[in-house]
MARVEX-17311 format. One record per atom (N, C-alpha, C, CB): residue number from 1; residue in one letter; atom name; x, y negated, z. Coordinates in nm, 2 decimals, always signed. Glycine has a CB too. Layout:
REM residues N
PAKE; n; res; atom; c1; c2; c3
PAKE; NUM; a; CA; X; Y; Z
...
END
This chain:
REM residues 113
PAKE; n; res; atom; c1; c2; c3
PAKE; 1; m; N; +0.11; +0.11; -0.03
PAKE; 1; m; CA; -0.04; -0.04; -0.01
PAKE; 1; m; C; +0.12; -0.11; +0.01
PAKE; 1; m; CB; -0.22; -0.07; +0.17
PAKE; 2; s; N; +0.05; -0.20; -0.09
PAKE; 2; s; CA; +0.13; -0.34; -0.08
PAKE; 2; s; C; +0.07; -0.44; +0.01
PAKE; 2; s; CB; +0.14; -0.41; -0.22
PAKE; 3; f; N; +0.17; -0.50; +0.08
PAKE; 3; f; CA; +0.20; -0.59; +0.18
PAKE; 3; f; C; +0.01; -0.75; +0.09
PAKE; 3; f; CB; +0.45; -0.66; +0.16
PAKE; 4; t; N; +0.02; -0.74; -0.01
PAKE; 4; t; CA; -0.05; -0.83; -0.05
PAKE; 4; t; C; -0.22; -0.76; -0.05
PAKE; 4; t; CB; +0.03; -0.86; -0.20
PAKE; 5; a; N; -0.20; -0.64; -0.07
PAKE; 5; a; CA; -0.35; -0.54; +0.02
PAKE; 5; a; C; -0.38; -0.62; +0.17
PAKE; 5; a; CB; -0.29; -0.32; +0.07
PAKE; 6; l; N; -0.28; -0.61; +0.23
PAKE; 6; l; CA; -0.27; -0.64; +0.35
PAKE; 6; l; C; -0.37; -0.77; +0.39
PAKE; 6; l; CB; -0.14; -0.65; +0.37
PAKE; 7; l; N; -0.32; -0.86; +0.25
PAKE; 7; l; CA; -0.34; -1.01; +0.33
PAKE; 7; l; C; -0.42; -1.06; +0.17
PAKE; 7; l; CB; -0.15; -1.12; +0.40
PAKE; 8; p; N; -0.55; -0.99; +0.16
PAKE; 8; p; CA; -0.61; -1.02; +0.02
PAKE; 8; p; C; -0.67; -1.17; +0.04
PAKE; 8; p; CB; -0.73; -0.89; -0.03
PAKE; 9; f; N; -0.52; -1.27; +0.04
PAKE; 9; f; CA; -0.54; -1.41; -0.02
PAKE; 9; f; C; -0.63; -1.44; -0.21
PAKE; 9; f; CB; -0.36; -1.45; -0.02
PAKE; 10; s; N; -0.72; -1.52; -0.16
PAKE; 10; s; CA; -0.74; -1.56; -0.31
PAKE; 10; s; C; -0.67; -1.67; -0.33
PAKE; 10; s; CB; -0.88; -1.58; -0.36
PAKE; 11; f; N; -0.67; -1.74; -0.48
PAKE; 11; f; CA; -0.56; -1.85; -0.52
PAKE; 11; f; C; -0.62; -1.98; -0.40
PAKE; 11; f; CB; -0.58; -1.89; -0.72
PAKE; 12; l; N; -0.75; -2.03; -0.39
PAKE; 12; l; CA; -0.79; -2.09; -0.29
PAKE; 12; l; C; -0.73; -2.10; -0.16
PAKE; 12; l; CB; -0.89; -2.05; -0.27
PAKE; 13; a; N; -0.75; -1.97; -0.08
PAKE; 13; a; CA; -0.71; -1.92; +0.01
PAKE; 13; a; C; -0.55; -1.99; +0.04
PAKE; 13; a; CB; -0.72; -1.78; -0.02
PAKE; 14; w; N; -0.42; -1.96; -0.05
PAKE; 14; w; CA; -0.31; -1.99; -0.05
PAKE; 14; w; C; -0.30; -2.11; -0.07
PAKE; 14; w; CB; -0.25; -1.92; -0.12
PAKE; 15; e; N; -0.42; -2.20; -0.13
PAKE; 15; e; CA; -0.37; -2.35; -0.12
PAKE; 15; e; C; -0.41; -2.44; +0.02
PAKE; 15; e; CB; -0.45; -2.44; -0.26
PAKE; 16; v; N; -0.54; -2.40; +0.06
PAKE; 16; v; CA; -0.55; -2.39; +0.19
PAKE; 16; v; C; -0.40; -2.37; +0.30
PAKE; 16; v; CB; -0.65; -2.28; +0.18
PAKE; 17; a; N; -0.38; -2.26; +0.31
PAKE; 17; a; CA; -0.26; -2.20; +0.41
PAKE; 17; a; C; -0.11; -2.32; +0.33
PAKE; 17; a; CB; -0.23; -1.97; +0.37
PAKE; 18; a; N; -0.10; -2.35; +0.20
PAKE; 18; a; CA; -0.02; -2.47; +0.21
PAKE; 18; a; C; -0.03; -2.57; +0.29
PAKE; 18; a; CB; -0.01; -2.52; +0.10
PAKE; 19; a; N; -0.19; -2.59; +0.29
PAKE; 19; a; CA; -0.18; -2.71; +0.32
PAKE; 19; a; C; -0.16; -2.72; +0.48
PAKE; 19; a; CB; -0.30; -2.77; +0.25
PAKE; 20; i; N; -0.21; -2.59; +0.53
PAKE; 20; i; CA; -0.20; -2.59; +0.68
PAKE; 20; i; C; -0.08; -2.57; +0.73
PAKE; 20; i; CB; -0.28; -2.49; +0.75
PAKE; 21; g; N; +0.03; -2.50; +0.67
PAKE; 21; g; CA; +0.15; -2.52; +0.65
PAKE; 21; g; C; +0.23; -2.67; +0.69
PAKE; 21; g; CB; +0.16; -2.48; +0.53
PAKE; 22; a; N; +0.17; -2.77; +0.60
PAKE; 22; a; CA; +0.24; -2.89; +0.55
PAKE; 22; a; C; +0.19; -2.96; +0.69
PAKE; 22; a; CB; +0.20; -2.96; +0.37
PAKE; 23; a; N; +0.08; -2.93; +0.73
PAKE; 23; a; CA; +0.03; -2.95; +0.85
PAKE; 23; a; C; +0.09; -2.96; +1.00
PAKE; 23; a; CB; -0.06; -2.88; +0.85
PAKE; 24; v; N; +0.16; -2.85; +1.01
PAKE; 24; v; CA; +0.21; -2.77; +1.11
PAKE; 24; v; C; +0.34; -2.85; +1.12
PAKE; 24; v; CB; +0.23; -2.61; +1.09
PAKE; 25; g; N; +0.40; -2.86; +0.98
PAKE; 25; g; CA; +0.55; -2.91; +0.96
PAKE; 25; g; C; +0.50; -3.08; +1.02
PAKE; 25; g; CB; +0.62; -2.89; +0.76
PAKE; 26; a; N; +0.40; -3.13; +0.96
PAKE; 26; a; CA; +0.43; -3.25; +1.01
PAKE; 26; a; C; +0.37; -3.27; +1.18
PAKE; 26; a; CB; +0.36; -3.36; +0.90
PAKE; 27; g; N; +0.31; -3.24; +1.20
PAKE; 27; g; CA; +0.27; -3.16; +1.38
PAKE; 27; g; C; +0.40; -3.20; +1.46
PAKE; 27; g; CB; +0.25; -2.94; +1.40
PAKE; 28; v; N; +0.50; -3.07; +1.40
PAKE; 28; v; CA; +0.65; -3.04; +1.45
PAKE; 28; v; C; +0.75; -3.19; +1.48
PAKE; 28; v; CB; +0.74; -2.94; +1.31
PAKE; 29; a; N; +0.73; -3.28; +1.35
PAKE; 29; a; CA; +0.80; -3.39; +1.36
PAKE; 29; a; C; +0.72; -3.49; +1.40
PAKE; 29; a; CB; +0.86; -3.41; +1.25
PAKE; 30; l; N; +0.59; -3.49; +1.46
PAKE; 30; l; CA; +0.53; -3.59; +1.50
PAKE; 30; l; C; +0.54; -3.59; +1.66
PAKE; 30; l; CB; +0.40; -3.60; +1.44
PAKE; 31; v; N; +0.51; -3.47; +1.71
PAKE; 31; v; CA; +0.53; -3.40; +1.84
PAKE; 31; v; C; +0.57; -3.34; +1.91
PAKE; 31; v; CB; +0.49; -3.37; +1.86
PAKE; 32; g; N; +0.63; -3.21; +1.82
PAKE; 32; g; CA; +0.71; -3.11; +1.85
PAKE; 32; g; C; +0.86; -3.15; +1.88
PAKE; 32; g; CB; +0.71; -3.01; +1.73
PAKE; 33; i; N; +0.91; -3.22; +1.80
PAKE; 33; i; CA; +1.08; -3.31; +1.84
PAKE; 33; i; C; +1.08; -3.37; +1.92
PAKE; 33; i; CB; +1.15; -3.39; +1.76
PAKE; 34; p; N; +0.98; -3.47; +1.95
PAKE; 34; p; CA; +1.00; -3.56; +2.10
PAKE; 34; p; C; +0.99; -3.47; +2.23
PAKE; 34; p; CB; +0.86; -3.68; +2.11
PAKE; 35; a; N; +0.91; -3.37; +2.21
PAKE; 35; a; CA; +0.83; -3.31; +2.32
PAKE; 35; a; C; +0.97; -3.20; +2.36
PAKE; 35; a; CB; +0.66; -3.21; +2.27
PAKE; 36; c; N; +1.01; -3.19; +2.31
PAKE; 36; c; CA; +1.15; -3.11; +2.29
PAKE; 36; c; C; +1.26; -3.23; +2.35
PAKE; 36; c; CB; +1.18; -3.06; +2.09
PAKE; 37; i; N; +1.26; -3.32; +2.28
PAKE; 37; i; CA; +1.37; -3.45; +2.35
PAKE; 37; i; C; +1.34; -3.46; +2.50
PAKE; 37; i; CB; +1.35; -3.62; +2.28
PAKE; 38; a; N; +1.24; -3.48; +2.53
PAKE; 38; a; CA; +1.19; -3.50; +2.64
PAKE; 38; a; C; +1.18; -3.41; +2.73
PAKE; 38; a; CB; +1.09; -3.55; +2.61
PAKE; 39; g; N; +1.18; -3.27; +2.72
PAKE; 39; g; CA; +1.24; -3.16; +2.78
PAKE; 39; g; C; +1.36; -3.16; +2.81
PAKE; 39; g; CB; +1.22; -3.07; +2.72
PAKE; 40; l; N; +1.44; -3.19; +2.76
PAKE; 40; l; CA; +1.60; -3.18; +2.76
PAKE; 40; l; C; +1.64; -3.26; +2.88
PAKE; 40; l; CB; +1.67; -3.24; +2.63
PAKE; 41; g; N; +1.52; -3.41; +2.87
PAKE; 41; g; CA; +1.56; -3.47; +2.98
PAKE; 41; g; C; +1.56; -3.64; +2.94
PAKE; 41; g; CB; +1.71; -3.40; +3.03
PAKE; 42; f; N; +1.56; -3.63; +2.85
PAKE; 42; f; CA; +1.55; -3.78; +2.76
PAKE; 42; f; C; +1.45; -3.85; +2.76
PAKE; 42; f; CB; +1.56; -3.78; +2.64
PAKE; 43; t; N; +1.44; -3.90; +2.86
PAKE; 43; t; CA; +1.28; -3.99; +2.90
PAKE; 43; t; C; +1.24; -4.15; +2.87
PAKE; 43; t; CB; +1.27; -4.00; +3.06
PAKE; 44; a; N; +1.14; -4.17; +2.88
PAKE; 44; a; CA; +1.12; -4.33; +2.84
PAKE; 44; a; C; +1.21; -4.37; +3.01
PAKE; 44; a; CB; +0.90; -4.40; +2.81
PAKE; 45; g; N; +1.22; -4.33; +3.11
PAKE; 45; g; CA; +1.25; -4.36; +3.25
PAKE; 45; g; C; +1.39; -4.37; +3.22
PAKE; 45; g; CB; +1.21; -4.26; +3.36
PAKE; 46; g; N; +1.44; -4.30; +3.16
PAKE; 46; g; CA; +1.60; -4.27; +3.15
PAKE; 46; g; C; +1.66; -4.13; +3.14
PAKE; 46; g; CB; +1.66; -4.31; +3.27
PAKE; 47; i; N; +1.77; -4.10; +3.15
PAKE; 47; i; CA; +1.79; -3.95; +3.17
PAKE; 47; i; C; +1.74; -3.89; +3.31
PAKE; 47; i; CB; +1.95; -3.91; +3.15
PAKE; 48; a; N; +1.69; -3.82; +3.30
PAKE; 48; a; CA; +1.65; -3.71; +3.41
PAKE; 48; a; C; +1.74; -3.63; +3.47
PAKE; 48; a; CB; +1.57; -3.62; +3.36
PAKE; 49; a; N; +1.76; -3.65; +3.61
PAKE; 49; a; CA; +1.86; -3.61; +3.70
PAKE; 49; a; C; +1.83; -3.45; +3.72
PAKE; 49; a; CB; +1.85; -3.69; +3.84
PAKE; 50; g; N; +1.98; -3.41; +3.69
PAKE; 50; g; CA; +1.96; -3.25; +3.71
PAKE; 50; g; C; +1.91; -3.16; +3.57
PAKE; 50; g; CB; +1.83; -3.22; +3.82
PAKE; 51; s; N; +1.92; -3.28; +3.48
PAKE; 51; s; CA; +1.86; -3.20; +3.33
PAKE; 51; s; C; +1.99; -3.12; +3.30
PAKE; 51; s; CB; +1.82; -3.30; +3.16
PAKE; 52; i; N; +1.94; -3.09; +3.13
PAKE; 52; i; CA; +2.05; -3.05; +3.04
PAKE; 52; i; C; +2.09; -3.21; +2.98
PAKE; 52; i; CB; +2.00; -2.92; +2.89
PAKE; 53; a; N; +2.01; -3.31; +2.95
PAKE; 53; a; CA; +2.07; -3.45; +2.92
PAKE; 53; a; C; +2.16; -3.51; +3.04
PAKE; 53; a; CB; +1.96; -3.55; +2.88
PAKE; 54; a; N; +2.17; -3.47; +3.12
PAKE; 54; a; CA; +2.21; -3.49; +3.20
PAKE; 54; a; C; +2.36; -3.53; +3.23
PAKE; 54; a; CB; +2.17; -3.42; +3.23
PAKE; 55; k; N; +2.38; -3.32; +3.25
PAKE; 55; k; CA; +2.50; -3.29; +3.17
PAKE; 55; k; C; +2.58; -3.32; +3.04
PAKE; 55; k; CB; +2.48; -3.21; +3.15
PAKE; 56; m; N; +2.50; -3.31; +2.95
PAKE; 56; m; CA; +2.54; -3.41; +2.77
PAKE; 56; m; C; +2.58; -3.51; +2.81
PAKE; 56; m; CB; +2.43; -3.47; +2.64
PAKE; 57; m; N; +2.55; -3.61; +2.91
PAKE; 57; m; CA; +2.57; -3.74; +2.96
PAKE; 57; m; C; +2.70; -3.74; +3.00
PAKE; 57; m; CB; +2.47; -3.77; +3.06
PAKE; 58; s; N; +2.74; -3.66; +3.12
PAKE; 58; s; CA; +2.83; -3.64; +3.18
PAKE; 58; s; C; +2.94; -3.59; +3.14
PAKE; 58; s; CB; +2.79; -3.60; +3.26
PAKE; 59; a; N; +2.95; -3.48; +3.02
PAKE; 59; a; CA; +3.05; -3.42; +2.93
PAKE; 59; a; C; +3.08; -3.54; +2.85
PAKE; 59; a; CB; +3.00; -3.30; +2.85
PAKE; 60; a; N; +2.99; -3.64; +2.79
PAKE; 60; a; CA; +3.03; -3.73; +2.71
PAKE; 60; a; C; +3.12; -3.85; +2.78
PAKE; 60; a; CB; +2.91; -3.76; +2.64
PAKE; 61; a; N; +3.04; -3.88; +2.88
PAKE; 61; a; CA; +3.14; -4.02; +2.96
PAKE; 61; a; C; +3.26; -3.91; +3.01
PAKE; 61; a; CB; +3.02; -4.13; +3.14
PAKE; 62; i; N; +3.27; -3.79; +3.03
PAKE; 62; i; CA; +3.41; -3.75; +3.07
PAKE; 62; i; C; +3.53; -3.78; +2.93
PAKE; 62; i; CB; +3.39; -3.57; +3.12
PAKE; 63; a; N; +3.45; -3.71; +2.82
PAKE; 63; a; CA; +3.55; -3.75; +2.69
PAKE; 63; a; C; +3.55; -3.86; +2.64
PAKE; 63; a; CB; +3.53; -3.69; +2.59
PAKE; 64; n; N; +3.48; -3.95; +2.73
PAKE; 64; n; CA; +3.50; -4.12; +2.65
PAKE; 64; n; C; +3.59; -4.23; +2.75
PAKE; 64; n; CB; +3.30; -4.22; +2.63
PAKE; 65; g; N; +3.63; -4.15; +2.89
PAKE; 65; g; CA; +3.69; -4.22; +2.96
PAKE; 65; g; C; +3.58; -4.28; +3.04
PAKE; 65; g; CB; +3.77; -4.30; +2.90
PAKE; 66; g; N; +3.46; -4.28; +3.06
PAKE; 66; g; CA; +3.38; -4.31; +3.17
PAKE; 66; g; C; +3.24; -4.34; +3.10
PAKE; 66; g; CB; +3.43; -4.42; +3.25
PAKE; 67; g; N; +3.22; -4.39; +3.00
PAKE; 67; g; CA; +3.10; -4.41; +2.93
PAKE; 67; g; C; +3.03; -4.31; +2.81
PAKE; 67; g; CB; +3.12; -4.55; +2.87
PAKE; 68; v; N; +2.95; -4.36; +2.82
PAKE; 68; v; CA; +2.91; -4.28; +2.67
PAKE; 68; v; C; +2.90; -4.36; +2.50
PAKE; 68; v; CB; +2.75; -4.24; +2.70
PAKE; 69; a; N; +2.94; -4.35; +2.40
PAKE; 69; a; CA; +2.98; -4.40; +2.30
PAKE; 69; a; C; +2.88; -4.43; +2.23
PAKE; 69; a; CB; +3.07; -4.33; +2.25
PAKE; 70; a; N; +2.86; -4.56; +2.20
PAKE; 70; a; CA; +2.76; -4.61; +2.12
PAKE; 70; a; C; +2.71; -4.52; +1.98
PAKE; 70; a; CB; +2.82; -4.74; +2.07
PAKE; 71; g; N; +2.63; -4.46; +1.96
PAKE; 71; g; CA; +2.59; -4.38; +1.81
PAKE; 71; g; C; +2.60; -4.25; +1.82
PAKE; 71; g; CB; +2.67; -4.41; +1.70
PAKE; 72; s; N; +2.66; -4.23; +1.95
PAKE; 72; s; CA; +2.70; -4.06; +2.00
PAKE; 72; s; C; +2.56; -3.97; +1.97
PAKE; 72; s; CB; +2.74; -4.06; +2.20
PAKE; 73; i; N; +2.58; -3.88; +2.00
PAKE; 73; i; CA; +2.43; -3.77; +2.01
PAKE; 73; i; C; +2.35; -3.79; +2.15
PAKE; 73; i; CB; +2.47; -3.58; +2.02
PAKE; 74; v; N; +2.41; -3.84; +2.27
PAKE; 74; v; CA; +2.33; -3.83; +2.39
PAKE; 74; v; C; +2.31; -4.00; +2.35
PAKE; 74; v; CB; +2.41; -3.76; +2.57
PAKE; 75; a; N; +2.38; -4.10; +2.32
PAKE; 75; a; CA; +2.30; -4.21; +2.30
PAKE; 75; a; C; +2.18; -4.20; +2.20
PAKE; 75; a; CB; +2.38; -4.30; +2.26
PAKE; 76; l; N; +2.16; -4.16; +2.07
PAKE; 76; l; CA; +2.08; -4.13; +2.00
PAKE; 76; l; C; +1.92; -4.08; +2.06
PAKE; 76; l; CB; +2.15; -4.05; +1.93
PAKE; 77; l; N; +1.99; -3.94; +2.16
PAKE; 77; l; CA; +1.85; -3.86; +2.16
PAKE; 77; l; C; +1.80; -3.98; +2.30
PAKE; 77; l; CB; +1.86; -3.62; +2.20
PAKE; 78; q; N; +1.89; -4.04; +2.39
PAKE; 78; q; CA; +1.81; -4.12; +2.45
PAKE; 78; q; C; +1.75; -4.28; +2.41
PAKE; 78; q; CB; +1.88; -4.11; +2.56
PAKE; 79; s; N; +1.79; -4.31; +2.27
PAKE; 79; s; CA; +1.71; -4.38; +2.23
PAKE; 79; s; C; +1.58; -4.32; +2.19
PAKE; 79; s; CB; +1.77; -4.43; +2.14
PAKE; 80; i; N; +1.57; -4.22; +2.10
PAKE; 80; i; CA; +1.46; -4.14; +2.08
PAKE; 80; i; C; +1.35; -4.11; +2.22
PAKE; 80; i; CB; +1.52; -3.99; +2.02
PAKE; 81; g; N; +1.43; -4.08; +2.36
PAKE; 81; g; CA; +1.36; -4.05; +2.43
PAKE; 81; g; C; +1.31; -4.15; +2.54
PAKE; 81; g; CB; +1.40; -3.97; +2.45
PAKE; 82; a; N; +1.33; -4.26; +2.50
PAKE; 82; a; CA; +1.30; -4.39; +2.55
PAKE; 82; a; C; +1.18; -4.46; +2.49
PAKE; 82; a; CB; +1.43; -4.47; +2.54
PAKE; 83; a; N; +1.25; -4.46; +2.35
PAKE; 83; a; CA; +1.14; -4.55; +2.23
PAKE; 83; a; C; +1.08; -4.47; +2.14
PAKE; 83; a; CB; +1.21; -4.67; +2.13
PAKE; 84; g; N; +1.09; -4.34; +2.15
PAKE; 84; g; CA; +1.04; -4.29; +2.02
PAKE; 84; g; C; +1.12; -4.29; +1.85
PAKE; 84; g; CB; +0.91; -4.37; +2.02
PAKE; 85; f; N; +1.06; -4.24; +1.79
PAKE; 85; f; CA; +1.13; -4.24; +1.65
PAKE; 85; f; C; +1.08; -4.34; +1.61
PAKE; 85; f; CB; +1.11; -4.13; +1.55
PAKE; 86; s; N; +1.15; -4.45; +1.53
PAKE; 86; s; CA; +1.09; -4.54; +1.46
PAKE; 86; s; C; +1.01; -4.49; +1.35
PAKE; 86; s; CB; +1.19; -4.62; +1.41
PAKE; 87; l; N; +0.94; -4.60; +1.27
PAKE; 87; l; CA; +0.82; -4.59; +1.23
PAKE; 87; l; C; +0.87; -4.51; +1.04
PAKE; 87; l; CB; +0.73; -4.77; +1.25
PAKE; 88; a; N; +0.98; -4.52; +1.02
PAKE; 88; a; CA; +1.09; -4.51; +0.93
PAKE; 88; a; C; +1.13; -4.35; +0.92
PAKE; 88; a; CB; +1.21; -4.61; +0.98
PAKE; 89; a; N; +1.17; -4.33; +1.09
PAKE; 89; a; CA; +1.21; -4.22; +1.11
PAKE; 89; a; C; +1.05; -4.13; +1.09
PAKE; 89; a; CB; +1.28; -4.21; +1.25
PAKE; 90; k; N; +0.98; -4.11; +1.10
PAKE; 90; k; CA; +0.84; -4.06; +1.15
PAKE; 90; k; C; +0.79; -4.05; +1.03
PAKE; 90; k; CB; +0.74; -4.15; +1.25
PAKE; 91; i; N; +0.81; -4.13; +0.93
PAKE; 91; i; CA; +0.76; -4.12; +0.80
PAKE; 91; i; C; +0.89; -4.00; +0.74
PAKE; 91; i; CB; +0.73; -4.29; +0.72
PAKE; 92; g; N; +0.99; -4.02; +0.73
PAKE; 92; g; CA; +1.12; -3.94; +0.67
PAKE; 92; g; C; +1.07; -3.79; +0.73
PAKE; 92; g; CB; +1.30; -3.99; +0.72
PAKE; 93; l; N; +1.06; -3.76; +0.88
PAKE; 93; l; CA; +1.07; -3.66; +0.93
PAKE; 93; l; C; +0.90; -3.54; +0.87
PAKE; 93; l; CB; +1.09; -3.71; +1.11
PAKE; 94; t; N; +0.86; -3.68; +0.85
PAKE; 94; t; CA; +0.70; -3.58; +0.86
PAKE; 94; t; C; +0.72; -3.52; +0.72
PAKE; 94; t; CB; +0.53; -3.69; +0.88
PAKE; 95; t; N; +0.77; -3.60; +0.58
PAKE; 95; t; CA; +0.76; -3.58; +0.47
PAKE; 95; t; C; +0.86; -3.48; +0.45
PAKE; 95; t; CB; +0.77; -3.69; +0.40
PAKE; 96; v; N; +0.98; -3.49; +0.51
PAKE; 96; v; CA; +1.04; -3.36; +0.49
PAKE; 96; v; C; +0.95; -3.23; +0.55
PAKE; 96; v; CB; +1.19; -3.38; +0.55
PAKE; 97; l; N; +0.95; -3.22; +0.73
PAKE; 97; l; CA; +0.91; -3.09; +0.80
PAKE; 97; l; C; +0.75; -3.06; +0.68
PAKE; 97; l; CB; +0.86; -3.13; +1.01
PAKE; 98; g; N; +0.70; -3.15; +0.67
PAKE; 98; g; CA; +0.57; -3.12; +0.60
PAKE; 98; g; C; +0.59; -3.05; +0.46
PAKE; 98; g; CB; +0.50; -3.26; +0.59
PAKE; 99; s; N; +0.68; -3.10; +0.37
PAKE; 99; s; CA; +0.72; -3.05; +0.24
PAKE; 99; s; C; +0.78; -2.85; +0.30
PAKE; 99; s; CB; +0.88; -3.18; +0.18
PAKE; 100; l; N; +0.86; -2.87; +0.42
PAKE; 100; l; CA; +0.91; -2.78; +0.39
PAKE; 100; l; C; +0.78; -2.61; +0.48
PAKE; 100; l; CB; +1.09; -2.83; +0.44
PAKE; 101; g; N; +0.68; -2.71; +0.54
PAKE; 101; g; CA; +0.56; -2.61; +0.58
PAKE; 101; g; C; +0.50; -2.54; +0.46
PAKE; 101; g; CB; +0.45; -2.68; +0.65
PAKE; 102; a; N; +0.46; -2.66; +0.37
PAKE; 102; a; CA; +0.40; -2.61; +0.21
PAKE; 102; a; C; +0.49; -2.51; +0.12
PAKE; 102; a; CB; +0.40; -2.75; +0.10
PAKE; 103; v; N; +0.63; -2.52; +0.14
PAKE; 103; v; CA; +0.74; -2.44; +0.10
PAKE; 103; v; C; +0.72; -2.35; +0.12
PAKE; 103; v; CB; +0.83; -2.45; +0.13
PAKE; 104; a; N; +0.72; -2.30; +0.23
PAKE; 104; a; CA; +0.74; -2.15; +0.32
PAKE; 104; a; C; +0.62; -2.07; +0.31
PAKE; 104; a; CB; +0.77; -2.18; +0.50
PAKE; 105; v; N; +0.52; -2.13; +0.32
PAKE; 105; v; CA; +0.35; -2.09; +0.25
PAKE; 105; v; C; +0.39; -2.02; +0.07
PAKE; 105; v; CB; +0.23; -2.29; +0.23
PAKE; 106; t; N; +0.39; -2.13; +0.04
PAKE; 106; t; CA; +0.44; -2.11; -0.07
PAKE; 106; t; C; +0.52; -1.99; -0.13
PAKE; 106; t; CB; +0.50; -2.21; -0.07
PAKE; 107; l; N; +0.64; -1.98; -0.08
PAKE; 107; l; CA; +0.75; -1.84; -0.10
PAKE; 107; l; C; +0.68; -1.76; -0.03
PAKE; 107; l; CB; +0.92; -1.84; -0.05
PAKE; 108; a; N; +0.60; -1.74; +0.08
PAKE; 108; a; CA; +0.52; -1.61; +0.15
PAKE; 108; a; C; +0.43; -1.57; -0.01
PAKE; 108; a; CB; +0.40; -1.67; +0.33
PAKE; 109; k; N; +0.34; -1.67; -0.06
PAKE; 109; k; CA; +0.29; -1.61; -0.13
PAKE; 109; k; C; +0.35; -1.54; -0.24
PAKE; 109; k; CB; +0.22; -1.66; -0.15
PAKE; 110; i; N; +0.47; -1.61; -0.34
PAKE; 110; i; CA; +0.56; -1.52; -0.45
PAKE; 110; i; C; +0.58; -1.40; -0.35
PAKE; 110; i; CB; +0.72; -1.61; -0.51
PAKE; 111; i; N; +0.63; -1.39; -0.24
PAKE; 111; i; CA; +0.68; -1.28; -0.17
PAKE; 111; i; C; +0.57; -1.14; -0.20
PAKE; 111; i; CB; +0.68; -1.32; +0.00
PAKE; 112; c; N; +0.46; -1.21; -0.13
PAKE; 112; c; CA; +0.34; -1.14; -0.12
PAKE; 112; c; C; +0.27; -1.06; -0.30
PAKE; 112; c; CB; +0.24; -1.27; -0.04
PAKE; 113; k; N; +0.34; -1.13; -0.37
PAKE; 113; k; CA; +0.28; -1.06; -0.48
PAKE; 113; k; C; +0.34; -0.93; -0.51
PAKE; 113; k; CB; +0.28; -1.14; -0.60
END
């Protein structure tokens, strides 16, 4: 039995699935990534004590002689944690991850044939 027999999607169903994949990708960009950054400890109120972010900041400060370098990954993540993504970043991430979600479903369609 082929995999296609297990998932008997019509052409329209694959189109809907691609749209859902795009929406999931966009959701990851707008909600998932900021939530993960906050989960690391990069928050609006600063770096959370005892978090992975605190350990990253400590390592970066030691490596740079006492301060965190502007433009470093720690500085970038703290900026995102404090203020969120800029509009341009939101548009870019939504475009890229939404497209990847749709492509993933399209590839699944090709593989299932």
